[in-house]
ROTORFI-814223 format. One line per 2 residues: for each residue x, y, z of C-alpha. Coordinates in steps of 0.2 Angstrom, whole numbers. Example, Ala and Ser with C-alpha at 12.3 -4.5 7.8 and 13.67 -1.06 7.14 Angstrom:
// ROTORFI-814223
62 -22 39; 68 -5 36
This chain:
// ROTORFI-814223
0 0 0; 7 17 -5
7 33 5; -8 40 -4
-18 25 -1; -13 25 18
-18 43 19; -35 40 11
-38 26 23; -37 39 38
-52 48 45; -56 64 34
-50 76 48; -33 67 49
-31 66 30; -29 85 28
-17 86 43; -6 71 37
-6 78 19; 0 95 25
13 87 36; 20 76 21
20 92 10; 30 101 23
42 87 25; 44 87 6
47 105 4; 59 105 19
69 91 11; 69 101 -6
76 116 2; 90 106 11
94 98 -6; 95 115 -14
106 123 0; 118 108 -1
119 109 -20; 123 128 -18
136 124 -6; 145 112 -17
145 123 -33; 141 142 -34
143 147 -52; 153 162 -56
145 177 -65; 153 171 -81
145 154 -79; 128 162 -77
131 173 -92; 138 159 -103
122 148 -100; 110 163 -102
99 163 -118; 107 173 -131
124 171 -122; 134 188 -122
126 201 -133; 142 212 -132
160 206 -134; 168 222 -128
164 238 -119; 166 248 -135
151 238 -142; 141 242 -127
145 260 -129; 141 260 -147
124 252 -144; 119 264 -130
124 279 -141; 114 273 -155
99 269 -144; 100 287 -136
100 295 -153; 83 287 -157
75 294 -141; 72 312 -147
71 327 -136
Protein backbone atom coordinates (compact mmCIF):
# COMPACT_ATOMS: atom_id res chain seq x y z
CA UNK A 1 0.00 0.00 0.00
CA UNK A 2 1.42 3.39 -1.02
CA UNK A 3 1.45 6.57 1.01
CA UNK A 4 -1.55 8.08 -0.77
CA UNK A 5 -3.62 4.97 -0.14
CA UNK A 6 -2.64 5.00 3.52
CA UNK A 7 -3.60 8.67 3.85
CA UNK A 8 -6.91 7.98 2.10
CA UNK A 9 -7.67 5.24 4.65
CA UNK A 10 -7.44 7.71 7.55
CA UNK A 11 -10.45 9.57 8.93
CA UNK A 12 -11.17 12.71 6.83
CA UNK A 13 -10.09 15.15 9.56
CA UNK A 14 -6.69 13.47 9.79
CA UNK A 15 -6.18 13.22 6.02
CA UNK A 16 -5.72 16.97 5.66
CA UNK A 17 -3.32 17.22 8.60
CA UNK A 18 -1.21 14.29 7.44
CA UNK A 19 -1.17 15.51 3.82
CA UNK A 20 -0.09 18.99 4.98
CA UNK A 21 2.66 17.48 7.13
CA UNK A 22 3.92 15.29 4.27
CA UNK A 23 3.98 18.35 1.99
CA UNK A 24 5.91 20.29 4.66
CA UNK A 25 8.49 17.50 4.93
CA UNK A 26 8.81 17.33 1.16
CA UNK A 27 9.42 21.10 0.88
CA UNK A 28 11.87 21.04 3.78
CA UNK A 29 13.87 18.28 2.12
CA UNK A 30 13.82 20.12 -1.21
CA UNK A 31 15.16 23.27 0.49
CA UNK A 32 17.91 21.26 2.18
CA UNK A 33 18.89 19.64 -1.13
CA UNK A 34 18.98 23.04 -2.81
CA UNK A 35 21.13 24.51 -0.04
CA UNK A 36 23.51 21.55 -0.16
CA UNK A 37 23.90 21.75 -3.92
CA UNK A 38 24.52 25.52 -3.68
CA UNK A 39 27.28 24.90 -1.16
CA UNK A 40 29.06 22.49 -3.50
CA UNK A 41 28.91 24.62 -6.62
CA UNK A 42 28.24 28.30 -6.74
CA UNK A 43 28.50 29.39 -10.38
CA UNK A 44 30.53 32.44 -11.27
CA UNK A 45 28.95 35.37 -13.05
CA UNK A 46 30.63 34.22 -16.26
CA UNK A 47 29.09 30.76 -15.84
CA UNK A 48 25.65 32.31 -15.48
CA UNK A 49 26.13 34.57 -18.50
CA UNK A 50 27.50 31.72 -20.61
CA UNK A 51 24.35 29.69 -19.97
CA UNK A 52 21.92 32.58 -20.43
CA UNK A 53 19.74 32.67 -23.54
CA UNK A 54 21.50 34.68 -26.22
CA UNK A 55 24.84 34.23 -24.47
CA UNK A 56 26.75 37.52 -24.38
CA UNK A 57 25.24 40.18 -26.59
CA UNK A 58 28.36 42.36 -26.50
CA UNK A 59 31.94 41.21 -26.73
CA UNK A 60 33.56 44.46 -25.62
CA UNK A 61 32.89 47.68 -23.74
CA UNK A 62 33.19 49.56 -27.03
CA UNK A 63 30.26 47.55 -28.45
CA UNK A 64 28.17 48.39 -25.39
CA UNK A 65 28.99 52.09 -25.70
CA UNK A 66 28.13 52.09 -29.42
CA UNK A 67 24.82 50.35 -28.74
CA UNK A 68 23.87 52.78 -25.97
CA UNK A 69 24.85 55.77 -28.11
CA UNK A 70 22.72 54.50 -31.00
CA UNK A 71 19.75 53.88 -28.70
CA UNK A 72 19.97 57.34 -27.18
CA UNK A 73 20.00 58.90 -30.64
CA UNK A 74 16.59 57.32 -31.33
CA UNK A 75 14.99 58.79 -28.20
CA UNK A 76 14.46 62.30 -29.46
CA UNK A 77 14.10 65.32 -27.24
